[in-house]
C-alpha positions as CSV (number, residue, x, y, z in Angstrom):
1,M,-8.6,28.1,23.9
2,T,-5.3,27.0,22.3
3,R,-5.3,26.2,18.6
4,D,-2.3,23.9,18.7
5,I,-2.3,20.5,17.1
6,L,0.2,17.8,17.7
7,I,0.6,15.0,15.2
8,L,2.4,11.8,16.1
9,G,4.3,10.5,13.2
10,D,6.2,12.4,10.5
11,N,5.4,9.8,7.9
12,F,3.6,10.5,4.7
13,T,0.2,10.2,6.5
14,G,1.2,12.8,9.1
15,L,2.6,15.2,6.5
16,V,-0.5,15.1,4.3
17,T,-2.7,15.6,7.4
18,A,-0.7,18.6,8.5
19,Y,-0.7,20.0,5.0
20,R,-4.5,19.8,4.9
21,L,-4.8,21.4,8.3
22,L,-2.8,24.4,7.2
23,H,-5.9,25.8,5.5
24,Y,-7.6,26.1,8.8
25,G,-4.9,28.3,10.4
26,Y,-3.8,26.1,13.3
27,R,-0.4,25.9,14.9
28,I,0.9,22.5,14.1
29,S,3.7,20.4,15.6
30,I,4.8,17.0,14.2
31,V,6.7,14.5,16.3
32,D,9.0,11.8,14.8
33,T,8.4,9.3,17.5
34,Q,11.3,6.9,16.6
35,Y,9.1,4.0,17.8
36,P,10.8,0.6,17.9
37,F,10.3,-1.3,14.7
38,Q,9.5,-5.0,15.1
39,P,8.8,-6.6,11.8
40,T,7.0,-9.9,11.7
41,I,9.6,-11.4,9.3
42,H,13.1,-12.5,10.1
43,P,16.1,-11.9,7.9
44,G,17.3,-14.8,5.8
45,T,20.9,-15.9,6.0
46,L,23.1,-16.5,3.1
47,S,23.8,-20.2,2.8
48,K,27.5,-21.0,3.3
49,S,29.5,-23.1,0.9
50,T,33.0,-24.5,1.1
51,E,33.6,-23.7,-2.6
52,P,34.4,-20.2,-3.6
53,T,31.7,-18.8,-5.9
54,S,31.2,-15.6,-7.9
55,W,27.4,-16.0,-8.1
56,P,25.2,-14.8,-6.8
57,P,26.8,-11.5,-5.9
58,T,26.5,-10.4,-2.3
59,P,23.3,-8.3,-2.1
60,H,23.2,-4.9,-0.5
61,L,20.9,-4.8,2.5
62,N,19.4,-1.4,2.1
63,E,16.4,-0.4,4.2
64,N,16.3,3.1,2.8
65,R,15.3,1.9,-0.7
66,R,11.6,1.7,-1.5
67,I,9.5,-0.4,-3.7
68,P,7.9,1.2,-6.8
69,L,4.7,3.1,-6.4
70,I,1.7,1.6,-8.2
71,L,-1.0,4.1,-9.1
72,H,-4.4,3.4,-10.5
73,G,-6.7,5.6,-12.5
74,F,-9.3,5.6,-9.8
75,Y,-6.8,7.1,-7.3
76,H,-8.6,10.5,-7.7
77,S,-7.4,12.0,-4.4
78,T,-3.8,11.0,-5.2
79,W,-3.8,12.6,-8.6
80,A,-5.4,15.7,-7.2
81,L,-2.7,16.0,-4.6
82,L,0.0,15.5,-7.2
83,Q,-1.5,18.2,-9.4
84,E,-2.0,20.5,-6.4
85,L,1.6,20.3,-5.3
86,S,3.0,20.8,-8.8
87,F,6.6,20.1,-7.7
88,D,9.6,19.3,-9.9
89,W,8.3,15.7,-10.6
90,P,5.2,16.1,-12.7
91,P,2.6,13.2,-12.6
92,Q,3.0,12.9,-16.3
93,L,6.3,11.0,-15.7
94,S,4.2,8.0,-14.5
95,Q,4.5,5.2,-17.0
96,P,1.4,3.2,-18.0
97,A,1.6,-0.5,-17.4
98,C,-0.8,-3.3,-18.3
99,L,-1.6,-5.9,-15.7
100,E,0.2,-9.0,-16.8
101,F,-0.3,-12.4,-15.3
102,A,2.5,-14.9,-15.1
103,A,1.7,-18.3,-16.6
104,E,3.9,-21.3,-15.9
105,G,5.9,-22.2,-18.9
106,R,4.5,-19.3,-21.0
107,K,5.1,-15.6,-21.4
108,P,2.9,-13.4,-19.1
109,L,-0.5,-12.6,-20.5
110,A,-1.6,-9.0,-20.4
111,L,-5.2,-8.0,-19.5
112,P,-6.5,-6.1,-22.5
113,K,-6.5,-2.3,-22.2
114,P,-9.8,-0.7,-21.2
115,S,-12.3,0.1,-23.9
116,R,-13.5,3.7,-24.2
117,M,-17.1,2.5,-23.9
118,K,-18.2,3.3,-20.4
119,W,-19.7,0.6,-18.1
120,I,-18.8,-2.3,-20.4
121,H,-15.1,-2.1,-20.7
122,F,-14.5,-4.6,-17.8
123,L,-16.6,-7.3,-19.5
124,T,-15.0,-6.7,-22.9
125,R,-11.5,-7.0,-21.3
126,L,-12.4,-10.3,-19.8
127,T,-13.9,-11.5,-23.0
128,F,-10.6,-11.2,-24.8
129,F,-8.3,-12.2,-21.9
130,K,-6.6,-15.5,-22.8
131,G,-5.4,-16.0,-19.3
132,L,-8.9,-17.4,-18.5
133,S,-10.4,-20.4,-20.3
134,W,-13.5,-19.8,-22.5
135,S,-15.5,-21.6,-19.9
136,D,-14.2,-19.4,-17.0
137,R,-14.7,-16.2,-19.1
138,W,-18.3,-17.2,-20.0
139,H,-19.2,-18.1,-16.5
140,V,-17.9,-15.0,-14.8
141,I,-19.3,-12.6,-17.4
142,N,-22.7,-14.3,-17.2
143,F,-22.5,-14.2,-13.4
144,L,-21.6,-10.5,-13.3
145,E,-24.2,-9.5,-15.8
146,K,-26.9,-11.2,-13.7
147,Q,-25.7,-9.5,-10.5
148,W,-25.4,-6.2,-12.4
149,E,-29.0,-6.5,-13.7
150,A,-30.2,-7.3,-10.2
151,N,-28.3,-4.2,-8.9
152,L,-26.1,-6.3,-6.7
153,L,-22.9,-4.6,-8.1
154,P,-21.4,-2.4,-7.0
155,N,-23.4,-2.5,-3.8
156,Q,-21.7,-3.7,-0.8
157,S,-21.5,-7.4,-0.2
158,P,-21.3,-9.0,3.3
159,D,-18.0,-8.6,5.0
160,I,-18.3,-12.1,6.4
161,E,-18.1,-13.7,2.9
162,S,-14.7,-14.6,1.3
163,V,-13.8,-13.7,-2.3
164,E,-13.1,-17.4,-2.9
165,A,-16.6,-18.4,-2.0
166,W,-18.0,-15.8,-4.4
167,L,-15.8,-17.0,-7.2
168,I,-16.8,-20.6,-6.6
169,T,-20.4,-19.5,-6.9
170,A,-19.4,-17.9,-10.3
171,N,-18.1,-21.3,-11.4
172,Q,-14.5,-20.2,-11.6
173,S,-12.1,-23.1,-12.0
174,E,-9.3,-23.7,-9.5
175,Q,-6.8,-22.7,-12.1
176,S,-8.5,-19.4,-12.8
177,R,-8.7,-18.7,-9.1
178,S,-5.0,-19.5,-8.5
179,H,-3.6,-17.9,-11.7
180,F,-5.8,-14.8,-12.2
181,W,-8.0,-14.0,-9.3
182,N,-5.6,-14.7,-6.4
183,P,-2.8,-12.6,-7.8
184,L,-5.3,-9.8,-8.5
185,C,-6.6,-10.1,-4.9
186,R,-3.1,-10.0,-3.4
187,L,-2.3,-6.8,-5.4
188,F,-5.4,-5.0,-4.2
189,L,-6.2,-6.6,-0.8
190,N,-2.8,-7.9,0.3
191,C,-4.1,-11.4,1.0
192,D,-5.3,-14.6,-0.6
193,L,-8.8,-15.3,-1.9
194,S,-9.7,-17.5,1.1
195,Q,-8.8,-14.8,3.5
196,A,-10.1,-11.7,1.6
197,S,-13.3,-9.8,2.4
198,L,-15.7,-9.9,-0.5
199,S,-17.1,-6.4,0.4
200,S,-13.6,-5.0,0.1
201,F,-13.0,-6.8,-3.2
202,I,-16.2,-5.6,-4.7
203,E,-15.5,-2.0,-3.5
204,V,-12.1,-1.9,-5.2
205,L,-13.4,-3.6,-8.4
206,S,-16.3,-1.2,-8.5
207,Q,-14.0,1.7,-8.7
208,Y,-11.3,0.1,-10.8
209,W,-13.6,-1.6,-13.4
210,F,-17.1,0.0,-13.2
211,G,-16.2,3.7,-13.1
212,Q,-14.8,5.8,-16.0
213,P,-12.7,3.9,-18.5
214,T,-9.7,5.9,-17.4
215,D,-10.1,4.5,-13.8
216,A,-9.0,1.1,-15.0
217,A,-5.6,2.4,-16.1
218,T,-2.5,1.5,-14.0
219,F,0.7,3.5,-13.8
220,L,4.2,3.0,-12.3
221,A,5.7,6.1,-10.7
222,P,9.5,6.7,-10.6
223,L,11.1,5.1,-7.6
224,E,11.9,8.4,-6.0
225,T,8.3,9.7,-6.2
226,L,7.3,9.1,-2.6
227,S,10.5,10.5,-1.2
228,K,10.1,13.6,-3.3
229,L,6.5,14.0,-2.2
230,E,7.6,13.8,1.4
231,T,10.4,16.2,0.9
232,E,8.2,18.7,-0.9
233,L,5.5,18.4,1.8
234,R,8.0,18.8,4.6
235,Q,9.5,21.9,3.1
236,R,6.1,23.5,2.5
237,L,5.1,22.8,6.1
238,I,8.4,24.2,7.5
239,N,7.9,27.4,5.3
240,K,4.4,27.7,6.9
241,G,5.8,27.5,10.5
242,V,5.1,23.9,11.3
243,R,7.5,22.6,13.9
244,F,9.1,19.2,13.8
245,H,10.3,17.4,16.9
246,T,12.3,14.2,17.3
247,S,11.7,12.1,20.4
248,N,14.0,9.2,21.3
249,A,12.2,8.7,24.7
250,R,8.9,7.0,25.3
251,I,5.9,9.2,24.9
252,N,3.6,9.4,27.9
253,I,0.0,10.2,27.3
254,Q,-2.2,11.2,30.2
255,A,-5.9,10.9,29.5
256,D,-9.3,10.5,31.2
257,A,-12.9,10.1,30.0
258,E,-12.8,13.7,28.6
259,G,-9.8,13.2,26.4
260,I,-6.1,13.6,26.4
261,Q,-5.1,16.1,29.2
262,V,-1.4,16.3,28.4
263,L,1.3,14.5,26.4
264,E,4.8,14.3,27.8
265,L,7.4,14.5,25.1
266,D,10.9,13.8,26.4
267,E,9.6,14.5,29.9
268,K,8.3,17.9,28.8
269,P,4.5,18.5,28.9
270,F,2.8,19.4,25.7
271,K,-0.8,20.6,25.6
272,A,-2.8,20.9,22.5
273,Q,-6.4,21.3,21.5
274,A,-6.2,18.2,19.3
275,Y,-3.8,15.2,19.0
276,I,-3.6,13.2,15.8
277,S,-2.0,9.8,15.5
278,A,-0.5,9.0,12.1
279,L,1.1,5.8,13.6
280,P,0.0,2.2,12.7
281,P,-2.3,0.8,15.3
282,Q,0.3,-1.5,16.8
283,N,2.5,1.5,17.5
284,L,-0.3,3.7,18.9
285,L,-1.9,1.3,21.3
286,P,1.1,0.9,23.7
287,L,1.2,4.7,24.1
288,L,-2.4,4.9,25.4
289,P,-3.2,4.5,29.1
290,E,-4.6,1.1,30.0
291,R,-7.8,2.5,31.5
292,V,-8.5,4.1,28.1
293,L,-8.0,0.9,26.3
294,A,-10.2,-1.0,28.8
295,R,-13.0,1.6,28.7
296,Y,-13.5,1.9,24.9
297,A,-14.1,-1.0,22.5
298,Y,-13.0,1.3,19.7
299,F,-9.4,0.8,20.7
300,S,-9.6,-2.9,21.2
301,S,-10.9,-3.2,17.6
302,L,-7.6,-1.6,16.4
303,A,-5.7,-4.5,17.9
304,Q,-7.7,-6.8,15.5
305,L,-6.4,-5.1,12.4
306,P,-3.8,-7.4,10.7
307,E,-0.4,-6.0,9.8
308,V,2.1,-7.7,7.5
309,Y,5.6,-6.7,6.5
310,G,7.0,-7.8,3.2
311,L,10.4,-8.3,1.6
312,A,11.6,-7.1,-1.8
313,I,14.5,-8.0,-4.1
314,Q,15.5,-5.0,-6.3
315,I,17.9,-5.6,-9.1
316,T,19.4,-3.0,-11.3
317,L,20.2,-4.3,-14.8
318,H,23.0,-2.3,-16.5
319,D,23.0,-1.8,-20.2
320,I,19.4,-3.0,-20.5
321,F,16.4,-0.7,-21.2
322,T,12.9,-2.2,-21.0
323,S,9.4,-0.7,-20.8
324,S,7.5,-0.3,-17.6
325,R,5.8,-3.6,-16.7
326,L,3.7,-4.9,-13.8
327,I,3.5,-8.6,-13.6
328,L,1.3,-10.4,-11.1
329,N,3.0,-13.6,-10.1
330,L,2.6,-16.9,-8.3
331,A,4.8,-17.7,-5.3
332,P,7.4,-16.8,-4.2
333,F,6.8,-13.2,-5.4
334,D,3.4,-11.5,-5.4
335,W,4.3,-9.0,-8.1
336,I,7.2,-7.9,-10.3
337,T,7.8,-4.4,-11.7
338,S,10.3,-3.2,-14.3
339,Q,11.1,0.5,-14.8
340,P,13.7,2.3,-16.9
341,S,16.0,4.2,-14.6
342,S,15.4,8.0,-14.6
343,K,18.8,8.8,-13.0
344,S,21.4,7.2,-15.2
345,N,22.5,8.5,-18.6
346,S,23.3,4.9,-19.8
347,P,20.5,2.3,-20.4
348,E,19.4,0.8,-17.1
349,T,16.4,-1.0,-15.8
350,I,15.3,-1.6,-12.2
351,V,13.4,-4.8,-11.6
352,T,11.7,-5.2,-8.2
353,F,10.3,-8.5,-6.8
354,V,7.9,-8.1,-3.9
355,T,6.5,-10.7,-1.6
356,M,4.1,-10.2,1.4
357,R,4.3,-13.9,2.3
358,E,6.1,-14.0,5.6
359,S,6.9,-17.7,5.2
360,I,9.0,-16.9,2.1
361,A,11.5,-14.7,4.1
362,Q,11.5,-17.1,7.0
363,E,12.0,-20.4,5.1
364,H,14.5,-19.3,2.3
365,T,17.9,-17.9,2.3
366,D,19.0,-14.7,0.6
367,E,20.9,-16.8,-2.0
368,W,17.7,-18.8,-2.8
369,L,15.7,-15.6,-3.2
370,L,18.3,-14.1,-5.5
371,H,18.4,-17.3,-7.6
372,A,14.6,-17.2,-7.9
373,A,14.6,-13.5,-8.9
374,W,17.4,-14.0,-11.5
375,S,15.6,-17.1,-12.9
376,S,12.4,-15.0,-13.3
377,I,14.3,-12.2,-15.0
378,Q,15.7,-14.6,-17.6
379,T,12.3,-16.0,-18.3
380,L,10.3,-12.7,-18.3
381,F,12.7,-10.5,-20.0
382,N,14.5,-13.0,-22.3
383,I,17.9,-12.2,-20.8
384,S,20.7,-14.7,-21.3
385,S,22.3,-16.4,-18.3
386,T,25.8,-15.7,-19.7
387,H,25.9,-12.1,-18.5
388,S,28.7,-11.3,-16.1
389,Q,28.2,-10.5,-12.4
390,E,28.8,-6.8,-13.2
391,F,25.7,-6.8,-15.3
392,W,23.4,-6.7,-12.4
393,E,23.3,-5.1,-8.9
394,P,21.0,-6.7,-6.4
395,H,19.5,-5.2,-3.2
396,I,17.4,-6.8,-0.5
397,I,14.8,-4.6,1.0
398,R,13.4,-5.8,4.3
399,Q,10.6,-4.4,6.4
400,V,8.6,-3.4,3.3
401,G,5.3,-2.0,4.5
402,P,3.4,-2.3,6.7
403,F,0.6,-3.8,4.6
404,F,-2.9,-4.0,6.1
405,P,-4.7,-7.0,4.5
406,C,-8.4,-6.8,4.0
407,H,-9.3,-10.0,5.8
408,I,-12.9,-11.2,6.2
409,G,-14.5,-9.0,8.9
410,C,-11.9,-6.3,8.8
411,R,-14.3,-3.6,7.9
412,S,-15.9,-3.7,11.3
413,H,-12.5,-3.0,12.9
414,R,-11.4,-0.1,10.6
415,P,-12.0,3.1,12.6
416,I,-13.4,6.5,11.7
417,S,-11.0,9.4,12.3
418,K,-12.7,10.6,15.4
419,T,-12.0,8.5,18.5
420,P,-14.1,8.3,21.7
421,L,-11.5,10.7,23.3
422,S,-12.8,14.1,22.3
423,N,-9.4,15.5,21.2
424,L,-7.8,12.4,19.7
425,F,-8.0,11.7,16.0
426,L,-6.5,9.0,13.8
427,A,-5.2,9.0,10.2
428,G,-3.8,6.1,8.2
429,P,-4.5,3.8,5.3
430,W,-6.1,1.3,7.7
431,T,-8.9,3.6,8.7
432,A,-12.5,3.5,7.3
433,T,-11.8,4.8,3.8
434,N,-13.8,2.1,1.9
435,L,-10.6,1.3,0.1
436,P,-7.8,-1.2,0.8
437,S,-4.6,0.0,2.3
438,S,-2.9,2.1,-0.4
439,L,-1.5,5.6,-1.2
440,E,-5.1,6.6,-2.2
441,S,-6.4,5.3,1.1
442,T,-3.7,7.2,3.0
443,I,-4.5,10.5,1.3
444,K,-8.3,10.0,1.7
445,S,-7.8,9.2,5.4
446,A,-5.6,12.3,5.9
447,N,-8.2,14.5,4.2
448,A,-11.0,13.0,6.3
449,C,-9.0,13.4,9.5
450,A,-8.2,17.1,8.8
451,E,-11.9,17.7,8.1
452,A,-13.0,15.9,11.3
453,V,-10.5,18.0,13.4
454,A,-11.7,21.2,11.8
455,T,-15.3,20.3,12.3
456,S,-14.7,19.5,16.0
457,F,-12.8,22.7,16.5
458,C,-15.6,24.8,15.0
459,R,-18.1,23.1,17.3
460,N,-16.0,23.6,20.3
461,L,-15.4,27.2,19.5
462,D,-19.1,27.8,19.1
């Protein structure tokens, strides 16, 4: 029996899955499918003016740039992989950042740092957080303590209940929900309180706030971190004999009830013992035969997983050096990061504004977005509006993502790695990892997929 494995997708998910499979001694091929990209947002257009203007500067449309990587202390699989690879970018370069919450007309308020006292640091942090009124703080702490004593946390809550309904039960005011809880929810679950699954919210809070005190720390990695990770993984895979293929043609999968029989890549048949998809569900489903989709409800559930693409404004501030910051914001941007540049010898800071709200990109022009970002920079970083155009360099990054929001009921649609087809496996941050879509979820999914493949192979070989 052949011991070949074919992975669809040379993205980070596919690379980590292949890296984990190296330990089992399989022959691995990875295909860059070059699938058509159809984002759900539409590019804004610069508004035209009959008057010549020097501001705002024309932004660079750069799809190769990436948004900053946000790492949390409870990302144990992520930190383990970084330590394991030990490449030229050490994890120690990640800069700690407090969670700051923007308040209209005031400076952002930072959530107090975790206490070293295990199990109570979350409650102490809320006690001294001035972003919530005394009434809201007392109500939520009292509510959590009662649920904690009743052993309701961190147990799973119903996936059919919204986070907003839970917070209303905890007597949280509308202001606290909109200014604190909703930005927190958008950061972790990629959606608003009214849409978000309570079970997913409790799961992430359990790991972020009810684990070790170090789990509640947050870090910003250098912008080039993910690219370096992918480059390092790709080189290690090549050194181990992994083959990379690029396909510009449509992939044809032939399958029956027993599994995938053959995969045609550029009209050439490719047979393997196992096939792994590291593609998002919306890109995998069109590749599968209709009779397979009709036969198994497993695949129809994949179509129910929401997918959102965001937009980012990234501005390089020359001659300015600030500390790393992560600011959770109200509309139009979901969060803002600032990072000192690690490439330039002169002082420089990169500020990134991220929105996952599709309506923002659809309803506003690039000029409006740049004005909004620049206005926020002046407020948040106390920078004068008199700086010249050469002082800042803006970029617009479209097609950020995909993000997979944790909507109510989404847990029932998130699949395990092994599919009903005996030799098809899935990996991706949207699979059943018990975490929202994130780098940690991606790595956990890749690890689980590799283990599922190895287990299946051992059973077949027996």
